[in-house]
N, C-alpha and C positions, 0 to 999 in steps of 0.2 A: 486511606487516600480516596478522595471523592472521584466519581466517574464523570468524565466529560461526555461520553456516549455509552449507552447500555442497550444491548439487544437481549430480549427475553423470548426464548423458544420461537425464534423467527423462521418462518418458512415462506418460500415464494414460488409460485407456479406461473410460468409464462402461458399466454393464451394458446389454445389448441391449434395445431396445424391443420392442413387441408384434410388429413386423415382422421382428425379428431383426437390426436395424441397430445396430451399436455406435458410440457417439460418442467420438471421440478428442479429449480436452480439451487435452492437452499432447503435444508431439512432440519428444523428445530434447533437452530443455532442460538446459543446463549453465551454472551461474553461482555466484558466491561473494558472500556478504554480509559485508563486512569488519567486524570487531569495532569498536564505537564509532562506526559511520557511520550516516548517514541515507540510506536506499536507497529511491528512488522507482521504482515499477513502473507503466508506462504502457501503455495499449492501449484500443481500443474495447470496448464491451459484447460479451461472448461471446468475448473473446480468450484467456481462460484465466487471468486474473489471480487470481480468487478461488480457483480450483483450486490454483494454485501456492502461494498463501498458506496454504491448509489443509495442503498437504504440508509446507511449511516449518515449520508449527506442530505437526506430528506428528498431525494429525487425519485425514489420508488417507494410505494407503499407495500408492506409485506402482505401476503395472503393470509397468514396467521401470525400471532405473536405481537409483541409490542417493541417500539423503538423510542427510547427516552434520551433526551438531549439536555445538557446543562445550558443555562442561559449564556448567550454569546454567539457571535457570528461564526460561520464556517466558510472556509475557502476550499475549492474543489478543482482538480484538474483531471481530465480523462486520460486514457492511455495514449491516444494518438490525436492530440489537439490540432485543429486546423483553423488558421486565422487569415484575414485579408492580406495577401502578399504585398499589396502596394503601400501599406502603411509602414512607417518606421517603428522601431521599438518604442520610442517616446510617444509617437502619435497613437500607437495601439494602447498604451497604458493610459494616456490622456482620455481616449474615447471611453474605455471601460471604467475609468475612474469617474468620468462625468455621468455615465449610466448609473453608477453606484451612489450618486449624490455628492461627489467631491467637486470643488471648483476653486478658482483663485489660488491664493498662496498655499492653502492646505493641499490642493491637488499637486501643485508644483513640488512641494516638499516631500509628499508621499512618493511621487515618481522618482525623485532623486534618491530617496532612501531605498526604495525597492530595487532600483537598478544596481545599487551598491550591494545589496544583500544577495542578489542572484548573479552577480559578477558580470553584468552587462553595461556598467557605467562607462566603459571605454568605447562602446559601439552603439550609442543610443540613436544615431541617425541612419543606421543601416536598415534597408527594407527587409521585411519579414521573409519575402520570397528568396532572399539570399542567406537566410539563417541555416545553419547546420541543424541536425536533429537535436544535438545537445542544447544549442541556443534556443531552439523552439520550446524544448522542455523547460528551460530556464525562464523564458518570458511568460510561459503559461503559469508557472509558479509565481512569478512576479505579479501577474494579474490577480491571482488568488490571494496574494498578500496585501493588495492595495488597501483593503478595509481593515487591516490589522486584525485578522480573525483569531479567535481563541483556539480554533481547531483547524488544522490543515489536512485535507484528505487527498492523497495522491495515488493515482492508478498507474502502476509500473513506471515510476519516474526515471528509472535507469534503463528502460527497454531501448535496445538498438543504439545506445550511447557507447562510444569507445571507452576503453578502460580508464584513460585519464579523465575523461568527462564524467564517468561514473564515480570515480574517487572524489572529484570536485563536488559532485552532487551530494554525495554522502557527507562531505565536510560541511556543506551548507545546511543539510538537515540536522546534523549534530548541533550546529550553532543555533538554529531555530529552537531546538529542544532545550538548550541551555538558557535561552531567553524566556522560556516558559510557555512556548507554543506547544499544544498537543499535536503530535504528528502521527497520522495513521496512513500507512502506505502499503502497497502490495508489491510483491516480487515473486519471481520463480527461481531466484538465486539464493540458496541458504547462506552463502558466505556474506552477501551484502546485508541480509537481515541480521545475521549474528554480529556484524561489525558495528552497527549503530543502534540497534533496538534495545529497549528496556524490557519489552514484553514481546512474545511471539505467539501467533496462532497458526495452525496448519489446517487447511481445508482439502478435502478430496471428494469429488462427486457431490458437492453441496453439504457434506457432513463435516463437523468440527472434530478433528482427530486429536488435537493437542492445543492447550492454551495455558501459558504460564510465563514466568520470567525467563529471560535469556539464560541466566545462570542455571535455572532448573533444566532448561533445554540442553545446554552445553555444560556438562559438569566439569569439574577440575581436570579430570583425566580425558576430556574431550569426547566422552561417550555419554549418550543419553538414551535411556530406555523410556519409551512411552507406549501406552496401550491405546489401540484404536477401538472404535466401535465396530459393529459387525460389518465385514467386508466380503464381497464375493471374490472368487479367484481372479477375475479380470481386473478388479480394482487393485488388488494386492500387486499384481504383475505391473500394472501401470505406475503405481506409486513407487515401487522398487526401481523400475527402469528410470524414472524421472530423477530420483535421488542419486542413483549411481552415475547418471549422466552429468551430475554436478560435481563429480570428483569425491563423493562420499561413499563409504561402504554402508550397506544396509542389510542387516540380518533380520529375517522374519521367521517367527515360530508360532505355531498354533497354540493358543491358550487352551488349557485342558477344559473340555466340556463346553466351549463357547465358539461361536463362529466369529471370533475376533482375534486380533494378533498383537503380539508384543514385538515392537520394532526397535532396533538398535541403530542409532545414528552416530557415526564416528568420523571425524575429520581425518584426512590422510596425514601421514607422519610429517610431511613437509609443512603443511599448514599448521599442524599442532605445535611444531617447533618454531613457528613464526617466520618461516622462509617463504 
């Protein structure tokens, strides 16, 4: 399977603060996003997910390493999009479509198609200032879809969306994946990622802890063992608390002779039984 995006040993350092301290957001991350797949990126806040997505979208240049992209356009939405509130959904899409070189019947047809895809075809004349959080996320994805991108990159698309809205969002992403769009999205919720992703990567403190298929991550018995890179005690504690807060059990054991850990992820019985 060909790769839509490939990162090779990518590291990124943000500029030094007033004390001269540089922040390393990513540390030698290597991964491939297969074409036509839905790829979920997991990790706690501050793990480097947004930085990785911005590099993948071409918005940030890595300090070290390389970023390779297949030919084709990319659509991107940030975690908390902000748009001019006085515009209606249709006006907003028309404006951004025009900026992207669309006009006339082609623009009109794309707006109609996009509104249907994101489920806003019933409220195209509502002003953005009256949109809910879920509707704002939807129109942001709509804007990213106007140019019919080969790759769609979404930063926390289900963040702060109610459960019904999150399920609708996941249904939409599944549909896009079935239509051949490569979808790379981040989340801090393992259940959301497991529900729709073909592939999963886990970041913590800028390091890639796991990358593989969802089936590899969640085995038939709903338990997955994966080995981390070297982690200090604070990192292990943070990752454990984050996973357990999501309703998963997480067992951690020191690997013999290494400052690294073998971690066991198991869904709770209710979820494993489909309840």
